[in-house]
Each structure stands twice: as structure tokens, then as C-alpha cells.
N, C-alpha and C positions, 0 to 999 in steps of 0.2 A: 802937545804938539809932537807928531809920531814922528820913529828915527826911525828916517830910509832906510832902508835893503843893501846896499852897494854891490856884495859881493857875495857870492853863491859858492858852496864849497860840496857836489858833490861825490860820496865815498862810495864809492862801489861802481865801477866802469864798464856794467855786464846791459846783457838784453832790457833793463829799463835805465839803469843810471845814465847811460851812454847818450838815451835818446831825452832822457830830460837836461841831461846837457846840453843839449846844442840847442831844446826849447828855448832857455832861458839865451843862452849865446842870442840864440836868431834875436831874445829885443832885444838886444844890446846892455845884457848885464855882464859882468863880469866873474866867469866862471872860472872854476880850479879842480877836473877832477882829478879823485887820492883813488890812488889803486895799486893793490902789493904784484901786480902785476905787469911785470916791467917790459917787456913781448909791445904787450896792450896801449902801455903810456907810450911805449917811444913811435908807436903804429899812429894814434891819434895825436902826437905831437906835428905829425909830420898830416897829417888831413886828411889820414888815413884812417879806415876801421878795419877793425877785428870779426865784428857782427854783421850777418847780413838782414836788413831791415831797409822795406822802397825810399825813396829818396836823401836816407842817411848822410849814402856816402857824399852827395855832394852839398848837405844843410851841414857837415860835419867841416866840410872841407872852409864852406865856406866863414864859419865860424872859429875858424884855428887862423883862419887869412886872416878877417879883420880883427882878428888880437883879443877877440872876444872868450877863448876859450882855449886853454892848457891846461896838458894833464903832468902830477907827479905819483912819487911815494914815498913822500914824506910831506906830512900836516901844516897845512900855515891855515894864521889866519884868515880870519871872513865874520859875515854879519850874518849866515844863514849857513847850515849843516844839514842837509839829507842821505839820509843812511839808507843807499839802496844792497844791501849784500844779501847772500843768502840764507836764506834758513827751511833748513832740511832736516830730515829725521834723523835720533843718536845710532852713528853705526853699531853700536852693543844691544839696540836698545828691542826686542820683540813687539813692541807695544805699540811700535811708532811713535815715543815720543820725540816732540819737535828740539831741537837743536840750537839753542840762541847764541853756539860760541862766536862763530863770522860778528854776529853784532854787539857782542861782549869786545871783538876786539876791536874791532873798529869804535867804538864810545869810548876802550883805555888810548888807544889813539890820537885824538880827537880833544881827546881833555887837556892835554896842556897848551895848549892855545887855543883857547878859549876865554873869551874876556868878557865883564854885563853885558846884557843886553841882547847876548846871542841868542839866536834862534835855531835848536835841536829837532829836526822833524826824523821818528821814523818810518818811515815808507814797507820798509819791508814787509810782505805780509805773516804776521808772525801771531801767535797763540795771545788772551784776553792774561791782559798783566805786563806784557813784555815791555812795552814803552814806561811804565815806572820804574822797571827790574833796568833798563837804559838810563836812567837817571839817577839810580842805586848808583849806577858804577861809576857814571861820569863824578859824584858825588864825592864818591872811596876817594876817585883820582887828584878832586881840588875842592880839597875842605875848607877854602878861603872864599868861595864859591859860593852864595846860597841857591836853593832848588827849590821847587812848588812844593815836595810834600813834608819841606819845614817853613817853607815861607809866603807859600802862596801867591797872593797878587803882586807881595812885595818883592819876586824872586830876581836872584840877578838874572840866572840865565831861562830862555821858555822853556820849554817842550814841548812835542805835538806827534800826532800818529796821522796819519795822512796816505793810507796805501793804495798803490795804483790801482789803475782797471781799466789796462789798457787789450787790445788784443792785437799780439801779435801779426803783423806786416800793415798793422796800419797805427803804430804809434807813436808819429810825429804828431797825424789827428788825431789824432784820440787823448792824447797830451794836451791838447788844448780846446777842445770841445768837450768834454766830456765833464758830465759834473763830479766836484772829489767832495770826499770825506773828512775834515776836518775835527778832529779829536784831542783838544786838550787839552794839561794837566790840569790848568783853573782857563778860566774865561780871559784872561790877558795871554793867555799861550794861546787860545782860540784864534784871539782877535790878530797874532800879531802875525800866526801862520797863513791865516787866512790874507792880510794884508802881501805875504808872499805870493802867494798862489795867482792871487787876483793879478798879477803884474805879467803870467802866462796867459790864465785858463779862460775860456771865455765863458765856460761851463759858467753852473751855479757853487759856487764854495762855500757846503754844507756843517754849520759849527754845529760841534759833540762834544762830551767829554772823550778821554784816551780809548778806556773798554767799550764804549759803543762801538767808535771807529773801528779797536782791531773786528768785535764778534761782526762787523756789518762787513768787514770783508771776508770773514770766513760764511758767513749766511750766505753773499750775493755766490761762492765758490760752491758750495753745499747743496744750492740749491738747481744749479746749472745737474750737479753731478747725480744728485735723486734722481734730475730728466732725463737722465743719458742713460739713467741705471735700469731705465722703466724701457727705452727706446733696446738696449742689450738684454735684457730678461725679453719683450719679446719674439727679436731674433731666434733665440733657445728653444724658444714656443710654435713659430714658423719652423722654426727647420725640422720638427717631432711631427709637424701638424701635416709638412709637406706646403707649408705655404709662402708665395710671396712674400716678403717681411716689407720689401718698401714699394709695391706696391698695395698690399694693407694699413700700409702710414700713410701713403698717398690720401687710398678714399675714408679714409676716418679722419685726417687731416679737413675735409670738408664740410664738418661740423664743425658751429660758428665756433663752439667754445670748446673744439681740442686743438689744439699743435703740441703733435709727437716731434722728439727731435730723429734724429738717424743713428741707426745703432753704428756700432763701428768694432775693430777689433780689439777698444779697453779703451782708456782717457790717458792720457800724458799730460805732459806741460808740468811747470813749475808750479802752477795751482792749482786747479781740480783735481787731482792727482796725489796729490797731500794736503791739502789746508784742510777739508774734513776732517784728516786724523787730528789735528788741533782740538778739534771741538770734541772728539770722543775719548781723545786721554786725559780732557779737563771732567768730563760730565758723561764718562762710561755708560753709568745706568741710564739714563737719560738719552743720549743718540744712540736711539733702536734704530732707525728709519734711515739715519748718515749714513752707518757700520753698516748695518745690509745693504746701501747700493754701495757703497765704498768696494764692498766683497765682492760684488755681483757684478763689479766693472775691471777687479782684480784678478776676478779670475774669466774674465773674457779671453786671453791672449791663451788659457788652457785650452778651450773649445777649439780656438781658432786654431790651433797644433796638432787636438786630435783630429780635424778636420783634413789637417794635413795627414798624417800619417796615416789615415786608410784610403785618402789618394795616392798617397808612396806606393801602399797592399794592392790597392788595385793596377795601376798601373802595369805595377813587379810583375802579377801575378797574368797583364795582359801581353806583354813583351816581351816574356821573360828576360828582360835584364834592370838593373837599378836606375831610377827617371833624375835627369834632373830638374831641381825646383830653382824659379826666379821670382823672388821679391818685389815688390814695383812697392819702392816708399820706403822710407826710413825715420822721419820727423813724426813729431808727436803731434802734426796738423797740418792744411795742404798749404802747398807755397811758402814753404819759411825753409829756414837749413838747422833748427831749434829740434833738436833730439833729447833735450830733456826727460822724464821718464817716461819716455817715446814706447809705446805697447808694439809697433813698428819693428824696432829694434831689436828691442827684448825678446821677440817672434825670430826676428833672422840669426839671435846669435844663439839661441836655441839649436835653430835649427842648420845652422852651421856646427853643431859643436856633436851632432846626432849625426848629420849625411854630409860629412869632413870630404873634402874636395865633390860636390857639387851641386853647389848651392853658388847661385849667381843673385848680383841688386844692382838694381834698376836705383837710382833716387837724382833728379838731376837737379838738385839743388847742395851734390855733393860733390867735390872735387875730388878728393879720394877717400881712403875709405876710414870707419871708425875704429876707435887704436881695437876694439874687442874683436874686429872680425878681418884686420888686417894677415895678409896670409890664408887666411881660413873659407875669403870668398873672393868672387870677382866682381870688379862694379863695369858693368856692362851698360852698352842702350840699349833704349826697349826692344830694336830689328833684330839685334842679335839674339837678346833672352827670347825671344818669340819664336826667331828662328831654334834654336840650340833648346831649350827644357820643353822638358814634360809636364810639366806642373808648372805652374803662374797663377803668383795667391799674390792679390792686387790689396795692400793695405792702405796705404794715403791715396788719398783722388784729389792728388795734384792738378792743375790745370792741365798738363802735363798730359797726361793720362787719357784727362774727360776726352779732349780731343783728336786720341787713338781710337780707329777703327776696332769694334770688338775684334779680339781674334777669333779667327775665323776656321782652326787648323781641326779638324773633326778630331783628332787625337791628344789635341791637348785640354787638359784638366786645367779646369780654371775654379779658383776659389776668389772670389771677390767679397770681401769685404766690408765692403763701401759701398758697392751697388751699383759701382760706374756700368760696371758692364751688366748688372743683370736686372736690370728695372723693368 
């Protein structure tokens, strides 16, 4: 007889962990959210979110009011633990080596409350082998329990990897509808993890081993990165050859087997801008295309900055005065507030350093300026930016910007990195 899973603990209540906790709670499952951020925990327990995600405010409030979700800073016993913490690069690493310290901290934190029969799932996007490393940390803390590495199918604790696959802005829907890859340390681990996810997931839950599951997520994001790099490289070529890249891609995509993505100012977010480097770090000689794609996309912000510097020089020569610049958008993708690894934020920050007191920022999803731009730029409305600035740089294709009229001032220089006004 299968043991029921009555309580789920979400370790990490950020852009992935909190929506995941809410999805389980909405199905009437008791959920405990664990996070080191005291302010976030307090807000969640009041039914308030600390992140922007469509529909999350109401869903969280209903989950808390119904008594199915609460947050804490201290680990508590549960039947299943889902770890959704950051996996950034090591700060002192020039080669973009993944930093698993957050996973280690989370693992060692929950280890004291584990009991036989518990399931621990790593959801954080991780390099191959991270799930096994997580199990090792747990085993170090709990020598009284058995784990798959030593006891296989008969282990006390079940270990699995199930990478998230959601699109920010659509989290609550995609957590339910998307297929999930479930990689267990053993078949019994995969089966237990599948039991957990089928409580909330309408899509398929496909079982494999944990290493393949880890590589699957890295592969998905590397595939996207390579295709974005192709579009970004096309934009550089078309600029050199005086061709409208947006028109070119539109025409090429009329071929029944061609689907070129849209170029932009770079690639951001916690996944696509980071995950391919995990593959490169573990297979540097073999991952040649993946490395090149990363270099193309990482280099795009510098190309955009060069375009802005050229516009500044031209404007100064034409008017005899230092021009004012407005950046439209800071988020890493449209219609969200997420700034992680954002090329738009990177570009705006550089401009604020190079042209102090001459930068305005338009970001409809920000109520206040990001810390790195405080005192260096002004957060303004679109109309104010278009009226006062000499150079406008469109960096994010928010819907608010798409519905605006194309800037028509004859003396206004426009650099459109997303093709909103240039197509």
C-alpha cells in the first residue's frame, strides 16, 4: 500500500518556490514554506506576496485563509521536501562554475527533521550530479537514516530531481499543465516523486534517473540559448549590411521549416542566461556550440552600448549639448518585474555610470528604482521620457510599450533593441 503524502515543505519561497507552494495548497494539501527571508515569511503569513506573478496574490490569500499554507524560518517535519533555492555562479569564479552552497545550506537545514519514508526533491536547476551531492549532505547530517547511494531501493529516504519548467508570468498555469521530468536516485524514488507531483500536475510525469533529469533541464535552456544567439547574431550582421532584421526574420519564417526567434539586447533570467554554463563547466572541450551561443548572447549588451555611445556622439555634434537618455524597460523579459541577470538592467546601470545625471528609466513593473540605480537615474513615466530625452533606448517589449504610438519627434534618436517600433 502506498503511503500518503499529507504535508509538503517548500524550501525557498521565491519565483519558483512560492507559486509551487500555492499550487499544492490550492489542492487542499498542507504546505509549509521555509525561507531565511524573515520579511517574506511575515508577508506570506498575512496572505501577501513579495513577488509579482499574475494571479498569485489572490491564490496565496485564499491558500493562507483556508489554512493550507503557512511560512516559517525554522525547519519542520513533513512527508515531502521540495528544494527550490538559487544555484548561481561562484562569485570568485572566472569560468562560471555553479555555486551549490544554497542547496547545501537547505539540505543541512532540513536534515534534522527527516524521518523514514520522507521524500526530498531538488527542483533547483543544477549541474549534473547535484542531486547525488544533495543526498550526500543529508546522509552526513543523518547517519541514522539510510539513503539510495548505500541502500538502493530499500533506503529510508527517497531522493529525486524534478526541474521546474515554468514561464514567468504564467507560473500558476504551467505548474499544473506542463509535463514534468522526474529523475529518481532509484526507481522507488522516481515512483514516490511521481506520486507527489501527480497530486497537482495534469501534464505527464515522466520518470528517469536523476542525472538525466538534471541534464534535461540544462539541455532545454541551452537549446533556447543557441536559437536566441542565432537571432542576435543575425541582428549584428543585418546592422552591418543595412538590412531590417525584423523584416528579414518575418520573411524567413514564412518557410514551413524555419522558425527564427526574435533578437534583443541579450539574454537574462535565472535559467537561460545561466544554465548553459553548467554544461560548459562540466564538458568544456565538447560544449563548443553551447559556449559560443553564450558568448554571443553575453556580448549583445556591449553592442547595444556601442550603439548608444554612437547616438550620444551624433546628438552632441548636432546640438552642441550633452543629450539626455531614456531606457524603456529593466526586466529580463516582458510583463514581469524579475530583474535577475537582466541585460536591460546591465545596460542601464552602465549608462548611469558613464552618463551621470543624464539617464531616465521607464519601467511599468517597478515601484521604485533598483538599488544599483538609486541616485543615478530617474524613474519616470513614458510621456515624460519622450518629452525630455534626446535618445530613447527600448530594451524590453512590455505590452505597455507596444501599445504606445511610435515616437515621432524628428530630433529624437531611437534605438529599438526589440523591434517594437522598428518592424
